[in-house]
N, C-alpha and C positions, 0 to 999 in steps of 0.2 A: 451483574449475570454475569460469573465471568464468560460462560461459554453459549451456544445461538447455533441453533441447527440453516440451514437456508437452499432452497430450494435443488432439490439436484443432486443433495450430498445428504448419501448416511448417515456418517459421520461427525456428531460433537464441534464443533471449531471454536475455541479459545476467541474471543471476542481482540484479544488485543495479538497482534500478530511479531513473533519476530523473524524482519530484514536483513535483511541476508548481503548485501552493496558494502557492508564492512570490509576494511584490511584484512581485518587475520580472513576470513571465507575467500576474501578478490588472491590474495598472495598463494591459497592453497596450503595453511596452512589446518594441523590434526586437532579437529575441535569436539572430536567423540563426549569428555570426557564432559562439553560444557553443551551438546547438544544434549546429550543424556537427561542431563538437568533441569533443562529447561519444559523436556518430557516431564521432566519429575513436578518443577511445581507447577505444570496446568498450562504449561504455554504448547500449542501442538501444533498449531498451520506455522507455516516455512514455507519464507517469499523470495526464491530465488531466480534464474534468469539466464541467458542462452549466455545476456552479453556483460557477464558478474564475473570475469577472470570466471578463479576457480572458485570460484563458487558451489556450481552445480557438484563438482567431483568434493569438494569436500563435503557435500551427505550424503553422496555416495557413499562413499567410506565409512559414516558413519551407519550410517546403512548393512557391506560387507561383513562387516563387524557387533551390526546387531537387528540381522532378517527379522523379527519375531516383533519388532519398532514399525515397522512399516505401516501398520495398519492401525494402530493410531496416529500418525502425520496424517496434513492434511500438505501435501506440495505442490503447491503457484510456482508458474513456470513461463515466460517469458519472448518471445521473438520474434522477430522481423525490425529489430531498433533500425534502424536509418546511422548510415556508418555519413560522415564528414556533409551530413545533409540532403543524400541522395538517399533515397527512399527503396525496403526491402521488402516489401507487400508484395512480393510475388508466390506464385505458388507454388516454383522450386524451392524458392527461400526459403515459404514455409516448413514445408515436407524434409528437410536437409537441415534444420534449425531446431523441431519437434525431435526426430530424429538422433539428435547429436545428441538431443538432453535429454530425452533414453538410456541415451551410449554414459553420460559420463553419473545421471546421477542412479545408474542399473537401478532399476526398477523399470517398468512395465507399463505401468499408466502415471500420469501425475493427474491429480485431481482437482484440480482449477490450471486454467491456461488460459494465458491474454495475447494478443495483437500489441508488441513491446511501443508503438506510434502505429498513430495511421495516414491514408494518402490517400490525400479524394479523388487519386485519375486510381487506384486500386480499380480492379475484379473486383466486388466484392461476391459476385456467385458464385464465381471457381472461390476463394477462403472460402467460404463458408460450404462449398463442399466441404472441400479439403479437412475443415476443423469436422465435419458431418460424421465423417468416412469415420476421422480417429475416434469421436467416442461412441458410435457404431457398434469399433473393436471392443470399447470399453477400452481405451485406451485417454481415451480423456472424461471428468469427468465432471465438468461444467469451462466454461468457454465466455469468452466476452472482453472490450477491449481498454486498454491502456493507456489510457491521455484521448478515448477518442469523446465527443462531444455529445451531448444529448439527440441530439437530429442527426447524427450521426448514428447514435445507434439505434436510435427511429432507425430511419433511412433501411440499415443493414435489420434488424430484424422482422422488417415489411418482405424484402427478401428475404430474408429467409422461409415468413410462411406461406410467400405467392408460391417456393420449390421444394415447401418438401418437408424443409430442415428446422434441425433444433438451434432455437435465439439465442441470443446474449441474453444470458440470466446473470450476469457479473461484469465488475464495474476498478479501475483503479484512477482513480482519478489523484491531481493531489489539494487536502481536506488540514484546516490547523485552525487553533484561535487565531492565530500573524494571518492579515488576510496579505495575501501578494504586493505588492509594487509594481515588479516585474517577474518574468518569468525565470528566476535562476540563469537558463542555460540563453539568456540571449532574446530567444525568442521562436517564432519558424513550427509549423507547425503540429500542433496536436499536443503541447503545451497544455491542461486545462484545468481548471483549479474549479472547487463545486465556491467558491468562496473573490471569485476573484471579485475585487474593486468597482463596485458602481453596477454590478448583472447577479441578479438571485437567480439566473435561467434555470443553471447548474442544479444549485436547490431548490429550488419548485420540483422542477425532473424528476431525480433521488427522490425529494417526500412524498406526489403517491402514486409512484413506481413498487417503493419498500424496496429495490433494486439495491441488493447490499455492496457496498463500497467498498472495497480492500485501500484505503488514502496511504498515500502516502508522505511523506515530508508531512508527521507527523507531530510531531515539536516544532516546525518549523525551524529544519536543518540546525536544531542545538538551542534556538535561540529559548529556548522553556526549558533550556538540558541544566539550566542553573547555571551555565557557565557566566553568565551574567546577570544582571541587577539588578534592578533600576536609575538606585543612588548612585548605584557607582559604573554604571555604562558608559562611560567615557570612559573609563581607565580600563576596565576588561570588556571594551567588543572587539579586542586586538587579538584575545581567545576563540574569535568568533570566524569560519572560513568566510570565504571573499559572497562565494555567490548567499551567504542565506544574510549577509550586507547588502546587499545586491540587491539580491529576497526582499528584506523585513526588514533594514533598518529606516523606518518613521516614527514621527510624531502619532500616530493614530497608534501603532502596534507599540511602542511605549509603553503608552495608557492602557493597553494591552496588560502585556509586562506588571507595570503597578497592580495592576487591576486582579492576577494572577496570583502575586503573592502576597494582597491584602486577605485573600477567599481562604489563601492556604497555609495561614496562620488559624484565621478559623475552623476552617477544619482540619485543622492536627496534620496536614499535609503538605509533603511537593508543589512546584512549582509544575515538576512536573506529570504526577498526576492527575492537578487537578486542569492541566491543557491537555490534558487526555480524558479526563473525566467530562472535559465540556464536549466535547466529540462526544465520547460516549450514554450524553441526557440527550440527545437533540434527537428527533423523530426522526429520525430518519437509520434506515444498517448498518453501520459503521464497526466496521474492521479495522482502526490505529494499524499504521504501519512499524516498528521501533527496529534499530538495526544499534547493536553492542554487544558485547560479546561478553559484560559485566553480570552474570548471573545473580547480584544483587539489586542490579540496574534495573534488571527482568523482573529482578519479581516483585520490588518496588512499581515498575508499569503495573503490573496485571492486581495488581489493591487498588488501581486507579477506578477497572471494576468497583467498587466496593462501598465510591463515592458519592450522594445523590444532591443533588445540583438543583435547588429552583428553576424554576423560569425565573425570576426576579435575576438570580443569582447569573445567570447564562445571557440573561439579555446588560446586564451589567458587563458581561467580561466582554459581549464583541465588540464594547464601547462605535455604538453608529452617533456618526454627527451630526 
């Protein structure tokens, strides 16, 4: 299935999401033609953030030139990311960054809005009150947390219920076939992975609640992008960024890469498609985010939605020692 609906939004969403945190978006390049091609290919969900350089401005440029496309698009944005380890999850920053995002995007509503990182000292009642006000005014469709632990989501939703606010209805954690050995950014409050090593709590929460998750680093920051292969990894690992190697370089993840290569041959698919199909065949509502400005690669990623993996294949890929 290449599209799905989520509670709170009227639009159909492409199951694969275009991540807009790549260099061409960050640098503010003219990507009108690429965005139009993405829409034509069936991708209509675009993941950006206040923190992603000129990414929002790039989408805003497209919308000014193609205003008729707005109703087809599902725009995700985020705010209140910490700076130099200092939390910015405050009412003032939230309002400022929301309004700045509207201005750069050139739209009066954002379909999905995420608080970019958590802060356990933040006043959640105040934060939820602001999000609720924007939602009631038609400026936000649904909202949630990016890198919020499930217990914190539950706490936020308890406060929302007590105060008559709309709850978190979406989440954006890390999730991929590869398992984090460590957080790519070196740790810190708010970095959350669905399949963190030795912990199934987050996975179990999303399976139980069926809360839609928009998963970042879905190809493990390039580990499953085709840049490296199992047999030649020692020579090719120079093609990976340091944060990828820091987070994913392990015996277990290399074995998962090997098994993904085996199933790619069996299904006449690419390793990237198998890695995405692994997520899309889980008993969760997963919308994998992939960042590229190569239209052929984007179409190939979308085709992963057509690959059906058996329970045995999913278990084989997951490689649990």
